[in-house]
VOPAGU-2260 file (C-alpha; in pm, 1 decimal, decimal comma):
REM VOPAGU-2260
SITE   aa  ch    i         X         Y         Z
SITE  MET   A    0      25,3      21,9       7,7
SITE  ASP   A    1     129,6     381,5     -51,2
SITE  TYR   A    2     120,2     458,2     269,5
SITE  LEU   A    3     349,4     180,4     389,4
SITE  ASN   A    4     573,8     326,9     109,7
SITE  ALA   A    5     539,6     658,9     229,8
SITE  LEU   A    6     631,7     561,8     591,1
SITE  GLU   A    7     926,5     392,3     520,0
SITE  GLU   A    8    1066,2     702,2     301,8
SITE  ALA   A    9    1004,4     941,4     591,0
SITE  TRP   A   10    1227,2     749,9     753,5
SITE  GLY   A   11    1467,8     866,3     567,9
SITE  MET   A   12    1413,1    1241,6     556,7
SITE  ASP   A   13    1538,4    1492,7     729,2
SITE  ASP   A   14    1312,7    1671,5     995,7
SITE  ASN   A   15    1108,4    1919,2     806,5
SITE  ALA   A   16     753,0    2012,9     692,2
SITE  GLU   A   17     766,7    1798,6     417,5
SITE  LYS   A   18     842,7    1523,1     625,9
SITE  VAL   A   19     536,7    1620,4     829,0
SITE  LYS   A   20     312,1    1583,4     538,1
SITE  LEU   A   21     411,7    1270,0     445,0
SITE  LEU   A   22     366,3    1131,1     808,6
SITE  GLU   A   23      45,0    1313,2     819,6
SITE  GLN   A   24     -73,4    1151,0     502,1
SITE  ALA   A   25      46,0     834,9     600,7
SITE  ILE   A   26    -120,9     845,6     942,8
SITE  ALA   A   27    -472,2     922,0     734,1
SITE  SER   A   28    -438,8     584,5     522,2
SITE  ALA   A   29    -354,0     371,3     851,2
SITE  ASP   A   30    -647,4     492,5    1007,6
SITE  MET   A   31    -879,6     435,2     700,6
SITE  TYR   A   32    -722,3      80,0     648,9
SITE  ASN   A   33    -748,8      19,6    1027,7
SITE  ASP   A   34    -376,6     -57,3    1054,0
SITE  VAL   A   35    -282,1      -0,7    1392,1
SITE  GLU   A   36      84,9     -44,2    1434,7
SITE  SER   A   37     147,0     155,7    1098,5
SITE  ALA   A   38     -66,6     469,2    1273,3
SITE  VAL   A   39     134,9     414,7    1619,1
SITE  GLU   A   40     484,1     386,7    1438,1
SITE  ALA   A   41     362,7     693,1    1218,8
SITE  ARG   A   42     231,7     905,9    1489,8
SITE  GLU   A   43     551,1     854,7    1699,4
SITE  LEU   A   44     781,8     900,3    1392,0
SITE  LEU   A   45     553,7    1265,0    1347,7
SITE  ILE   A   46     578,0    1357,0    1709,3
SITE  GLU   A   47    1001,2    1314,8    1678,7
SITE  THR   A   48    1008,2    1507,9    1405,5
SITE  CYS   A   49     788,5    1814,9    1474,6
SITE  LEU   A   50    1038,3    1839,4    1785,2
SITE  THR   A   51    1253,2    1993,2    1559,2
SITE  ALA   A   52    1089,4    2093,5    1247,8
SITE  GLY   A   53     856,9    2306,9    1480,7
SITE  PHE   A   54     470,9    2213,5    1489,9
SITE  PRO   A   55     409,5    2175,2    1831,6
SITE  LYS   A   56      36,3    2141,3    1781,5
SITE  LYS   A   57      42,6    1859,3    1529,3
SITE  GLN   A   58     266,1    1690,1    1815,5
SITE  LEU   A   59      35,7    1739,5    2074,0
SITE  LYS   A   60    -258,7    1580,2    1819,3
SITE  ALA   A   61     -60,1    1287,2    1770,8
SITE  PHE   A   62      53,2    1228,5    2140,4
SITE  SER   A   63    -328,4    1269,1    2241,6
SITE  TRP   A   64    -427,5     978,5    2008,9
SITE  LEU   A   65    -133,7     752,0    2112,5
SITE  VAL   A   66    -260,5     805,4    2496,8
SITE  LYS   A   67    -615,9     733,1    2409,4
SITE  LYS   A   68    -493,5     398,3    2231,0
SITE  TRP   A   69    -257,8     334,7    2516,2
SITE  GLU   A   70    -547,0     360,7    2784,0
SITE  ASP   A   71    -807,7     135,3    2568,8
SITE  ASP   A   72    -496,7    -141,3    2515,2
SITE  ASN   A   73    -151,6     -83,0    2597,1
SITE  SER   A   74     -34,0    -365,1    2386,2
SITE  SER   A   75     -42,4    -165,0    2097,6
SITE  VAL   A   76     172,7     139,8    2183,2
SITE  ASP   A   77     524,1     101,2    2394,8
SITE  THR   A   78     476,9     222,5    2768,5
SITE  PHE   A   79     851,3     361,3    2761,9
SITE  ASP   A   80     816,0     581,6    2456,5
SITE  LEU   A   81     494,3     712,9    2546,2
SITE  LEU   A   82     604,2     822,5    2891,3
SITE  TRP   A   83     937,7     928,1    2699,8
SITE  ASN   A   84     714,6    1162,3    2499,6
SITE  TYR   A   85     504,6    1264,4    2780,3
SITE  LYS   A   86     823,6    1471,4    2898,0
SITE  TRP   A   87     799,7    1652,5    2561,8
SITE  ILE   A   88     438,0    1748,9    2536,9
SITE  SER   A   89     411,7    1815,7    2896,3
SITE  GLU   A   90     748,0    2046,2    2860,6
SITE  GLN   A   91     544,5    2273,9    2608,9
SITE  ILE   A   92     187,6    2273,8    2670,6
SITE  ALA   A   93     212,0    2574,5    2890,8
SITE  THR   A   94     352,4    2748,0    2534,9
SITE  PHE   A   95     -17,1    2767,2    2407,9
SITE  ASP   A   96    -229,3    3049,1    2493,0
SITE  GLU   A   97    -545,5    2866,1    2410,3
SITE  ILE   A   98    -487,5    2602,7    2646,9
SITE  SER   A   99    -611,9    2666,8    3016,6
SITE  LYS   A  100    -453,9    2637,3    3329,0
SITE  THR   A  101    -687,7    2360,8    3454,4
SITE  GLN   A  102    -617,4    2182,8    3136,6
SITE  ILE   A  103    -231,5    2245,9    3194,3
SITE  ASN   A  104    -284,1    2116,0    3553,6
SITE  ARG   A  105    -470,8    1812,6    3466,6
SITE  LEU   A  106    -212,3    1705,2    3174,0
SITE  LEU   A  107      68,3    1721,9    3476,2
SITE  GLU   A  108    -120,8    1520,6    3706,4
SITE  ASP   A  109    -212,2    1264,6    3431,4
SITE  MET   A  110     160,4    1215,5    3357,1
SITE  LYS   A  111     248,5    1152,2    3725,4
SITE  LEU   A  112     -11,2     927,5    3766,6
SITE  LYS   A  113     123,6     710,8    3466,9
SITE  PHE   A  114     479,6     759,2    3563,2
SITE  GLU   A  115     393,4     623,0    3938,0
SITE  LEU   A  116     163,4     345,8    3786,6
SITE  GLN   A  117     472,2     222,5    3579,9
SITE  ASN   A  118     734,5     261,0    3891,4
SITE  TYR   A  119     922,4     536,0    3705,8
SITE  SER   A  120    1131,4     801,8    3886,9
SITE  LEU   A  121     925,4    1126,3    3916,2
SITE  ARG   A  122    1209,9    1360,8    3828,1
SITE  PRO   A  123    1113,5    1408,7    3507,7
SITE  TYR   A  124     720,8    1502,4    3593,8
SITE  TYR   A  125     903,3    1788,7    3824,6
SITE  LYS   A  126    1152,9    1873,8    3601,2
SITE  VAL   A  127     849,5    1951,2    3327,7
SITE  CYS   A  128     627,5    2120,7    3641,4
SITE  THR   A  129     941,3    2332,3    3701,3
SITE  LEU   A  130     937,4    2447,3    3334,4
SITE  ASP   A  131     551,0    2518,6    3329,7
SITE  ALA   A  132     585,1    2733,0    3616,3
SITE  MET   A  133     863,4    2906,7    3454,2
SITE  TRP   A  134     631,2    2971,9    3109,6
SITE  MET   A  135     352,9    3077,2    3340,1
SITE  GLY   A  136     541,7    3323,5    3531,1
SITE  GLU   A  137     514,9    3138,1    3884,1
SITE  VAL   A  138     824,4    3204,7    4041,7
SITE  GLU   A  139     759,9    3054,2    4380,4
SITE  LYS   A  140     620,2    2726,4    4226,1
SITE  ALA   A  141     943,8    2736,1    4010,3
SITE  LYS   A  142    1154,8    2722,5    4298,8
SITE  GLN   A  143     941,5    2447,2    4536,7
SITE  PHE   A  144     940,9    2236,9    4206,7
SITE  PHE   A  145    1274,1    2281,0    4121,7
SITE  VAL   A  146    1384,4    2158,6    4459,5
SITE  LYS   A  147    1188,1    1842,3    4427,9
SITE  TRP   A  148    1331,2    1800,4    4055,6
SITE  ASN   A  149    1689,0    1793,9    4168,7
SITE  ASN   A  150    1631,5    1598,1    4494,2
SITE  THR   A  151    1475,8    1320,4    4295,7
SITE  GLU   A  152    1629,1    1016,7    4210,1
SITE  ALA   A  153    1666,4     975,8    3791,5
SITE  ASP   A  154    1591,6     644,0    3610,5
SITE  HIS   A  155    1608,6     526,9    3258,2
SITE  LEU   A  156    1341,0     809,0    3164,3
SITE  ASN   A  157    1543,2    1082,9    3273,4
SITE  ASP   A  158    1695,1    1344,4    3018,6
SITE  CYS   A  159    2064,8    1328,3    2919,5
SITE  LEU   A  160    2282,7    1536,2    3096,0
SITE  ALA   A  161    2323,8    1828,3    2866,3
SITE  CYS   A  162    1996,3    1919,5    2824,2
SITE  GLU   A  163    1905,6    1869,7    3225,2
SITE  THR   A  164    2193,0    2124,9    3272,8
SITE  CYS   A  165    2052,3    2318,2    3010,2
SITE  SER   A  166    1710,9    2368,2    3176,6
SITE  GLN   A  167    1860,0    2378,9    3512,0
SITE  ALA   A  168    2098,9    2707,4    3381,9
SITE  SER   A  169    1796,6    2800,1    3209,3
SITE  TYR   A  170    1591,6    2831,8    3558,3
SITE  TYR   A  171    1881,5    3034,0    3737,8
SITE  TYR   A  172    1826,7    3254,5    3459,2
SITE  PHE   A  173    1436,9    3294,1    3508,4
SITE  ILE   A  174    1503,4    3371,2    3870,5
SITE  LYS   A  175    1759,4    3635,4    3779,6
SITE  ASP   A  176    2055,5    3428,0    3987,2
SITE  TYR   A  177    2270,3    3526,4    3682,9
SITE  GLU   A  178    2591,6    3383,6    3875,3
SITE  LYS   A  179    2454,7    3060,7    3916,0
SITE  ALA   A  180    2341,3    3054,2    3562,5
SITE  LYS   A  181    2687,2    3104,3    3458,5
SITE  GLU   A  182    2854,6    2816,7    3656,9
SITE  THR   A  183    2572,0    2581,6    3543,6
SITE  ALA   A  184    2588,5    2674,4    3192,0
SITE  THR   A  185    2973,1    2653,4    3183,8
SITE  PRO   A  186    3012,1    2296,9    3077,0
SITE  ILE   A  187    2804,3    2371,8    2785,8
SITE  ILE   A  188    2968,4    2697,2    2703,0
SITE  ASN   A  189    3336,0    2516,3    2695,0
SITE  GLY   A  190    3186,5    2234,2    2450,8
SITE  LYS   A  191    3165,3    1984,9    2745,7
SITE  LEU   A  192    2840,7    1898,6    2742,5
SITE  ALA   A  193    2607,1    1898,0    2380,6
SITE  CYS   A  194    2301,6    1665,7    2229,2
SITE  ALA   A  195    2087,6    1747,2    1981,1
SITE  GLU   A  196    1941,1    2079,1    2139,8
SITE  VAL   A  197    2235,8    2177,1    2344,7
SITE  PRO   A  198    2405,3    2439,4    2320,2
SITE  HIS   A  199    2140,0    2562,8    2038,8
SITE  TYR   A  200    1881,2    2679,5    2337,6
SITE  THR   A  201    2194,6    2767,8    2602,6
SITE  TYR   A  202    2353,1    3062,3    2417,4
SITE  GLY   A  203    2050,3    3275,7    2388,8
SITE  GLU   A  204    1989,7    3310,5    2755,1
SITE  MET   A  205    2390,3    3312,4    2819,9
SITE  ALA   A  206    2397,8    3578,2    2637,8
SITE  LEU   A  207    2166,0    3780,6    2815,4
SITE  VAL   A  208    2339,3    3637,7    3122,7
SITE  TYR   A  209    2695,3    3747,0    3068,6
SITE  LEU   A  210    2567,5    4104,8    2960,3
SITE  GLU   A  211    2401,5    4156,1    3293,8
SITE  LEU   A  212    2726,7    4013,5    3482,8
SITE  GLY   A  213    2923,7    4291,1    3280,3
SITE  ASP   A  214    3129,2    4055,0    3050,5
SITE  ALA   A  215    3044,3    4191,1    2713,7
SITE  GLU   A  216    3269,3    4015,6    2533,6
SITE  MET   A  217    3172,2    3668,5    2619,5
SITE  ALA   A  218    2831,2    3778,2    2574,5
SITE  GLN   A  219    2884,4    3888,0    2211,1
SITE  GLU   A  220    3048,0    3535,6    2175,7
SITE  CYS   A  221    2766,4    3391,8    2288,9
SITE  PHE   A  222    2572,0    3554,3    2024,6
SITE  ASP   A  223    2839,0    3492,8    1761,5
SITE  LYS   A  224    2802,9    3101,6    1791,1
SITE  GLY   A  225    2467,4    3097,8    1887,5
SITE  TYR   A  226    2300,0    3286,0    1597,0
SITE  PRO   A  227    2416,1    3049,6    1319,0
SITE  LEU   A  228    2249,9    2765,0    1546,3
SITE  VAL   A  229    1887,8    2913,6    1563,8
SITE  GLU   A  230    1885,5    3161,9    1240,1
SITE  LYS   A  231    1572,4    3059,5    1022,7
SITE  GLN   A  232    1510,4    2740,5    1247,7
SITE  SER   A  233    1077,9    2721,5    1316,2
SITE  ALA   A  234    1135,4    2547,1    1638,7
SITE  LEU   A  235    1414,8    2744,5    1786,3
SITE  ILE   A  236    1213,1    3041,7    1809,5
SITE  GLN   A  237    1272,3    3083,2    2170,5
SITE  PRO   A  238    1680,4    3075,5    2196,1
SITE  LEU   A  239    1665,2    3319,1    1910,8
SITE  SER   A  240    1463,2    3550,6    2072,9
SITE  CYS   A  241    1682,7    3572,3    2356,9
SITE  LEU   A  242    1970,1    3674,3    2080,1
SITE  LEU   A  243    1745,7    3913,4    1942,0
SITE  LYS   A  244    1696,0    4068,8    2287,6
SITE  TYR   A  245    2045,7    4081,8    2340,2
SITE  LEU   A  246    2077,2    4263,2    2007,8
SITE  VAL   A  247    1823,0    4535,8    2130,1
SITE  LYS   A  248    1980,5    4544,5    2475,1
SITE  THR   A  249    2321,1    4652,1    2316,2
SITE  ASN   A  250    2196,1    4906,7    2091,7
SITE  GLN   A  251    2312,1    4675,8    1789,8
SITE  THR   A  252    1978,4    4830,7    1597,5
SITE  GLU   A  253    2078,7    4734,1    1252,7
SITE  LYS   A  254    2160,9    4369,0    1322,3
SITE  ALA   A  255    1851,8    4321,4    1538,6
SITE  ARG   A  256    1658,0    4491,2    1236,6
SITE  GLU   A  257    1808,4    4235,3    1001,6
SITE  VAL   A  258    1693,7    3936,1    1234,2
SITE  ILE   A  259    1345,3    4082,6    1277,8
SITE  ASP   A  260    1309,6    4083,5     888,2
SITE  ALA   A  261    1466,9    3768,2     823,6
SITE  HIS   A  262    1257,8    3571,6    1061,3
SITE  LEU   A  263     914,0    3775,7    1120,4
SITE  GLU   A  264     709,0    3519,8     872,8
SITE  ILE   A  265     825,0    3246,2    1006,3
SITE  VAL   A  266     735,1    3384,7    1379,9
SITE  LEU   A  267     396,6    3509,5    1269,7
SITE  GLN   A  268     319,3    3100,8    1145,0
SITE  ALA   A  269     437,0    2996,2    1455,4
SITE  GLU   A  270     181,1    2737,7    1634,7
SITE  SER   A  271     276,8    2824,8    1975,5
SITE  GLY   A  272     152,4    3171,3    2135,8
SITE  MET   A  273     468,7    3203,2    2332,5
SITE  GLU   A  274     697,6    3179,9    2050,5
SITE  ARG   A  275     536,0    3456,8    1876,6
SITE  LEU   A  276     507,4    3628,1    2210,4
SITE  LEU   A  277     885,6    3550,4    2305,1
SITE  PHE   A  278     975,2    3759,7    1968,5
SITE  LEU   A  279     759,9    4013,2    1941,3
SITE  GLN   A  280     842,3    4143,7    2272,9
SITE  ALA   A  281    1215,6    4137,4    2181,2
SITE  ALA   A  282    1153,9    4329,7    1887,6
SITE  TYR   A  283     877,4    4531,9    2044,1
SITE  PRO   A  284    1139,6    4858,5    2130,6
SITE  LEU   A  285    1217,3    4865,8    1767,8
SITE  PHE   A  286     865,6    4817,3    1591,4
SITE  ASP   A  287     790,1    5180,6    1438,9
SITE  ARG   A  288     445,0    5267,2    1613,7
SITE  GLU   A  289     274,0    5396,4    1258,7
SITE  LYS   A  290     385,5    5150,9    1025,8
SITE  GLU   A  291     414,1    4860,6    1242,5
SITE  ALA   A  292     108,2    4943,5    1458,4
SITE  ASP   A  293     -50,9    4565,4    1382,4
SITE  LEU   A  294     263,6    4397,4    1534,5
SITE  VAL   A  295     267,3    4657,1    1861,6
SITE  GLY   A  296    -114,2    4557,4    1868,8
SITE  MET   A  297     -31,0    4185,8    1871,9
SITE  THR   A  298     258,0    4177,8    2084,5
SITE  GLU   A  299      35,0    4383,9    2339,9
SITE  ALA   A  300    -281,8    4111,2    2319,1
SITE  LEU   A  301     -35,5    3813,9    2337,7
SITE  THR   A  302      77,4    3962,2    2640,0
SITE  ALA   A  303    -249,0    4030,6    2806,0
SITE  LYS   A  304    -359,3    3718,7    2699,5
SITE  PHE   A  305    -118,2    3514,7    2853,1
SITE  ASP   A  306    -143,2    3688,6    3176,1
SITE  VAL   A  307    -467,5    3626,0    3203,4
SITE  ARG   A  308    -457,0    3258,2    3169,5
SITE  ASN   A  309    -171,9    3263,8    3359,7
SITE  GLY   A  310    -340,6    3498,0    3677,6
SITE  ASN   A  311     -62,6    3725,4    3682,7
SITE  SER   A  312     157,2    4017,9    3543,5
SITE  TYR   A  313     458,9    3847,7    3442,0
SITE  TYR   A  314     474,9    3927,1    3087,3
SITE  GLN   A  315     331,5    4275,6    3125,0
SITE  ASP   A  316     625,8    4333,4    3412,3
SITE  SER   A  317     882,1    4210,4    3156,9
SITE  LEU   A  318     773,8    4432,3    2858,2
SITE  ASN   A  319     780,4    4703,1    3102,9
SITE  ALA   A  320    1105,7    4637,3    3233,4
SITE  TYR   A  321    1247,9    4590,0    2907,8
């Protein structure tokens, strides 16, 4: 059948929009023929692909199907793979402005329950709770979960050391402990720790960390090394936004405008409201209040929407301080 050939072809492709489209076609056909094995395989590959290609809503849709299938008959979906994917999904769930706080908490509680029932460590659960609290601007809650995260023993479902270190450095940046962020990220900056997404995510925040610490040379070095890694990558808008913010803060206006113009279309097409928000807020001081009034309005509307969802004024305060 054609969809089996499409699925086989997808395994040899780079992670991009064309691969996503091919996998969606394979999923539709597998579902039509009630080929559960191929439907599961295609969705698991789609989830992995979207992590790099930048389609988090498609990722979430595929994951929701897998969870239901596992709950109905866990013999058709590998439990370890499902729980591994649960980390990716839960870590990003708070970046969608249309998903309520109640829905976020419900998903996290379901993750916790499934990890407990399968006798896995809750360390990944505490990590994603920390990161989601950070997304929602909940400083005290993030601090509480961070302690639990780092005091809970790891097992085979734990992230790699590079990812763990990157997230820990990000946490310290979030709570504005810049010295600790620098100390934590040093093995990544020195090239001793790396993985598929590290140091891609690290350089953006560290450019701002070094700037706060008065080390202009290292801040610029982080930009110079980080920007080529995230340039025009739709799945890496978050670190790109930090690098753009660094340019604005250091009055590199011409380069900042270049970055804005090169990425605005990608950003506006992003499925995650948080990705749009972070980039638009970073670009906000440079928007022409007359010619780019639509972008100004979009930034302010998204800021308000996330703050209403989160029940605080974190993003408005961040924009005001910026």
